[in-house]
C-alpha positions in Angstrom: 6.2 -8.5 6.8 6.5 -5.1 4.8 4.4 -2.5 5.8 3.2 -1.3 2.6 2.3 -3.3 -0.9 4.7 -1.0 -2.8 7.5 -2.3 -1.0 6.8 -5.7 -1.6 4.7 -7.2 0.8 2.8 -9.8 -1.5 6.4 -10.5 -2.9 8.1 -11.5 0.2 4.8 -13.6 1.7 4.7 -15.3 -1.7 8.7 -15.7 -1.9 8.3 -17.2 1.9 5.6 -19.6 1.1 7.5 -21.1 -2.5 10.7 -21.3 0.1 8.8 -23.3 2.4 7.8 -25.8 0.2 11.0 -25.4 -2.1 13.6 -25.5 0.4 11.9 -26.9 3.1 9.9 -29.5 1.3 7.0 -28.5 3.3 3.4 -28.0 1.3 2.0 -24.6 1.8 -0.9 -26.4 3.3 0.9 -27.1 6.5 1.9 -23.5 8.2 1.2 -21.2 11.1 1.7 -17.5 10.5 1.9 -15.5 13.7 3.0 -11.7 14.4 2.5 -8.6 12.6 1.3 -9.0 9.4 0.9 -5.3 8.5 -2.8 -5.9 7.4 -4.8 -2.8 8.0 -8.4 -2.4 7.1 -9.8 -0.7 3.6 -10.5 2.9 3.7 -14.0 4.0 5.6 -13.5 1.5 8.1 -14.2 4.6 10.5 -17.6 4.5 9.0 -19.4 1.9 11.2 -17.9 3.4 14.5 -20.5 6.2 13.9 -23.1 4.7 11.8 -23.7 0.9 12.1 -26.6 0.7 10.0 -24.9 2.2 6.8 -21.0 2.2 7.6 -21.1 5.7 6.0 -18.4 8.1 7.5 -19.9 10.6 8.4 -16.6 12.3 9.5 -15.3 12.6 5.8 -14.2 15.7 4.7 -13.2 15.1 1.1 -14.5 15.2 -2.0 -13.5 12.7 -4.4 -10.0 10.5 -4.4 -7.7 13.7 -5.0 -8.8 15.4 -1.9 -8.5 12.2 -0.3 -5.0 11.3 -1.4 -3.9 15.3 -0.3 -5.4 14.4 3.1 -3.0 11.1 3.3 0.8 10.8 3.5 2.7 9.4 0.5 5.9 7.8 0.6 9.1 9.4 -1.0 9.4 6.2 -3.3 5.9 6.7 -5.2 7.1 10.2 -6.0 9.4 10.7 -9.1 12.0 13.4 -7.6 11.6 12.9 -4.4 14.4 11.0 -2.3 15.1 9.4 1.0 16.8 12.7 2.1 13.1 14.6 1.3 11.2 11.9 3.6 7.7 10.7 3.1 5.3 13.7 1.8 3.2 14.9 4.7 -0.6 15.6 4.3 -1.5 18.7 2.6 2.0 19.5 1.5 0.9 19.0 -2.2 -2.6 20.2 -3.0 -4.0 20.3 -6.8 -7.0 22.3 -7.2 -7.0 21.4 -11.2 -7.1 18.1 -10.6 -9.7 17.9 -8.0 -7.9 18.7 -4.7 -8.1 21.5 -2.1 -7.6 24.9 -3.3 -4.8 25.5 -0.8 -2.7 24.0 2.3 -4.8 25.9 4.9 -8.1 24.6 3.6 -6.5 21.0 3.5 -5.5 21.5 6.9 -8.6 22.5 7.8 -10.3 19.6 6.3 -7.8 17.2 7.6 -8.2 18.4 11.3 -11.8 18.3 11.5 -11.5 14.9 9.9 -9.3 13.5 12.3 -11.0 15.1 15.7 -14.1 13.6 14.4 -12.5 9.9 13.6 -10.9 10.2 17.2 -14.0 10.9 19.1 -15.7 7.9 17.1 -12.6 5.4 18.3 -12.7 6.8 21.9 -16.3 5.9 22.2 -16.1 2.4 20.9 -12.8 1.9 23.1 -14.7 2.6 25.9 -18.0 1.0 25.1 -17.5 -2.6 24.4 -21.0 -3.4 23.5 -21.2 -0.6 20.8 -18.0 -0.9 19.5 -19.0 -4.8 19.0 -21.4 -3.8 16.3 -18.6 -2.0 14.5 -15.9 -5.0 14.8 -18.3 -7.2 13.3 -18.6 -4.8 10.0 -14.7 -4.4 10.2 -14.5 -8.4 9.6 -15.8 -7.8 6.3 -12.9 -4.7 5.9 -10.2 -6.7 6.9 -7.5 -7.2 4.1 -6.0 -10.4 5.7 -9.5 -11.7 5.2 -9.8 -10.9 1.4 -11.2 -7.8 1.9 -10.2 -5.5 -1.5 -8.8 -9.1 -3.0 -5.4 -8.1 -3.2 -3.8 -9.2 -0.2 -2.1 -12.9 -0.9 -2.4 -13.2 3.0 -6.2 -14.3 2.4 -5.0 -16.5 -0.6 -3.0 -19.1 2.0 -4.2 -18.6 5.1 -7.3 -18.6 7.4 -8.0 -16.8 10.7 -9.5 -17.0 14.3 -12.1 -14.2 15.1 -10.6 -11.4 16.2 -12.1 -11.8 19.6 -10.7 -13.0 23.0 -10.7 -16.5 23.3 -10.3 -18.4 26.5 -10.2 -22.2 27.3 -13.6 -23.6 29.0 -13.5 -27.0 30.7 -17.6 -27.0 29.8 -17.5 -26.2 26.1 -14.1 -26.4 24.9 -13.4 -22.4 24.5 -15.2 -19.4 25.1 -15.4 -16.2 23.1 -14.9 -12.9 25.0 -15.0 -8.9 23.7 -13.6 -8.1 20.6 -10.0 -7.2 20.4 -9.4 -3.5 19.9 -7.0 -2.4 17.0 -3.9 -3.5 18.0 -2.4 -0.8 15.7 -1.6 2.1 15.8 -1.1 2.9 19.8 1.1 5.6 21.6 4.1 3.9 22.7 5.8 4.5 26.3 8.9 6.4 24.6 6.3 9.4 23.3 5.1 9.8 27.2 7.3 11.7 29.1 6.2 10.3 32.4 7.2 6.5 30.9 10.3 7.5 29.4 11.7 8.1 32.9 11.4 4.2 33.4 14.1 3.8 30.7 15.4 1.2 29.1 12.5 -0.6 31.0 9.6 0.3 28.7 7.4 -2.8 28.8 4.9 -1.5 31.0 3.7 1.9 31.8 0.4 3.1 33.8 1.1 6.5 32.5 0.5 5.4 29.2 -3.1 6.3 27.9 -3.4 2.9 26.3 -2.6 1.0 29.5 -5.7 -0.9 30.8 -5.9 1.3 34.1 -6.3 4.4 32.0 -8.7 2.9 29.1 -11.4 1.5 31.4 -14.7 2.5 33.2 -16.8 3.9 30.0 -16.2 7.7 31.3 -15.3 10.9 30.1 -11.4 9.8 31.1 -11.6 6.8 29.7 -12.6 8.5 26.5 -9.9 11.0 26.9 -7.4 8.6 27.3 -8.4 6.5 24.3 -8.2 9.3 22.0 -4.6 10.0 23.1 -4.1 6.2 22.5 -5.1 5.9 19.2 -4.4 9.9 18.2 -2.2 8.6 15.0 -4.4 5.7 14.0 -7.2 8.3 12.6 -4.7 9.2 9.6 -4.4 7.5 6.3 -1.6 6.5 3.8 -1.6 6.1 0.0 0.0 2.9 -1.3 -0.1 1.5 -4.6 -0.2 -2.4 -6.1 3.3 -2.5 -7.8 3.2 -3.1 -11.9 4.6 -6.7 -11.0 2.8 -7.8 -7.8 1.8 -11.1 -7.5 -1.7 -10.1 -7.4 -1.3 -9.2 -11.3 -5.0 -8.4 -11.4 -4.9 -5.4 -9.4 -1.6 -4.0 -10.1 -1.3 -0.4 -10.6 -4.1 0.1 -8.2 -4.1 3.2 -5.9 -6.0 3.0 -2.6 -5.8 4.9 1.1 -5.5 3.1 3.7 -6.2 3.9 7.5 -3.4 3.2 10.2 -5.4 1.1 12.3 -6.5 -2.6 11.8 -5.5 -6.0 13.5 -2.3 -6.2 12.1 -0.9 -8.5 15.0 -2.5 -12.0 14.5 -2.4 -15.6 14.3 -3.2 -17.6 11.2 -3.1 -20.9 9.8 -3.1 -22.6 6.2 -7.1 -22.8 4.7 -6.1 -26.8 4.8 -6.1 -26.7 8.3 -9.8 -25.6 8.9 -11.7 -28.1 11.1 -8.3 -29.6 12.2 -7.2 -26.8 14.3 -8.6 -25.4 17.8 -7.7 -22.2 18.7 -7.6 -22.4 22.7 -6.2 -18.9 23.6 -6.0 -15.8 21.8 -5.6 -12.8 24.1 -4.2 -9.6 24.1 -1.7 -8.5 26.5 -3.2 -4.7 27.0 -0.4 -3.9 30.3 2.5 -4.5 27.4 2.5 -0.8 26.1 6.3 -0.6 25.0 5.5 -0.4 21.3 2.7 0.9 18.6 1.4 -2.4 18.6 -0.1 -5.0 20.9 1.1 -8.0 22.0 -0.5 -10.8 22.3 -0.9 -14.4 23.5 -2.5 -17.6 21.7 -2.7 -21.0 21.5 -3.9 -23.7 19.2 -4.4 -27.3 19.4 -4.1 -30.2 16.0 -5.5 -33.7 17.1 -4.5 -36.0 14.5 -4.8 -39.6 16.1 -2.3 -39.9 18.8 -0.4 -36.8 18.5 -1.4 -33.7 19.5 0.6 -30.1 18.9 0.2 -27.0 21.6 1.5 -24.1 20.1 1.9 -20.7 21.6 3.1 -17.1 20.6 6.6 -17.9 21.9 6.8 -21.8 21.6 5.3 -24.5 19.7 5.4 -28.2 21.7 4.5 -31.3 20.2 3.0 -34.0 22.5 1.3 -37.0 22.9 -2.5 -37.4 23.8 -1.3 -39.1 26.9 1.6 -36.9 28.4 2.5 -33.2 27.4 6.1 -32.6 26.1 6.7 -36.2 24.9 5.8 -37.3 21.2 6.5 -39.9 18.5 8.4 -37.7 15.7 9.7 -39.9 13.0 9.5 -42.9 14.9 11.5 -41.6 17.5 9.8 -40.8 20.9 11.5 -37.4 22.0 10.0 -34.1 23.0 10.7 -30.6 21.3 10.3 -26.8 21.9 10.5 -24.6 18.7 11.2 -20.8 19.9 10.8 -17.6 17.8 13.2 -15.1 17.9 11.3 -11.5 18.9 8.2 -13.2 19.0 6.2 -10.0 19.5 7.3 -8.6 15.9 8.6 -11.7 13.9 6.5 -13.3 11.5 7.3 -16.8 12.3 6.3 -20.0 9.7 5.9 -23.1 11.9 6.0 -26.4 9.6 3.7 -29.0 10.7 5.1 -31.5 8.8 6.1 -34.4 11.3 2.3 -34.2 12.1 1.3 -35.8 8.2 4.0 -38.4 7.8 
């Protein structure tokens, strides 16, 4: 999905849902969605990392929306007279004191540096102390755009999502919940680490990357230093605008500042599947540091009597309750596997129509 609402994120999802129904003849209540959903957290998400009780952002260095906007980057497409050649407007490059902004670029840069360093310290502390992070992560669920925070992301209209926690199969109780997932975006990728570039073109895993599990563990000063480097670009914010012709008409024209952090990479399913679907596996692959997103694996099962579907991030296998890889699809005894190309980045819509025939 597009990275910004200004670029038609809601419009693309709305079109995809309509095409699933209109072109494929599949009801929107029979869909799985997975991949990079490009849904961040509401601005102020860093607050709970430092103050669990109030959620107030003690690092905030701006007074009012104008100053907060000046501390953020802005897409060239939003700015009259600016072209693609000019590129996006970086933080502090256009201050306006008469509108309530900073007095100068220098004053803005000082505020930006202080705010970013403070946020990185909070993020580093959270990444290296899971018990403390868990308290903030619970609050983050209420700030997650794909779960309905803000009311303007169309994903929340159609889909439900499992908790952003590690989920593993458990013989005794079905599944067990592990630690909360760290933000899946935005991280330092191998191509940005000199010691990792030497391994090109095979940049899948690199222990020298500060985001690798070997470097971001232990809970001490070294862990926090690496975590700060891992999430160094996630402490910045971007200005976004809901287009005038957006599907979420009640929010059209709304300006907002979004942090570059969240559980962007996720698994979701039509809300009508609530109670019929069991997420059996949900786990990040932290050792794959090739990109600024974290790859994940997931498996779900749905049981509608004689049929069961087992879906993974890379494939969906339809089977019978009695034997894997076999199933009664449309009256014929057969097996099927559906693969998603480029599964780490592609948003794949998987139809479950055959289960309801």
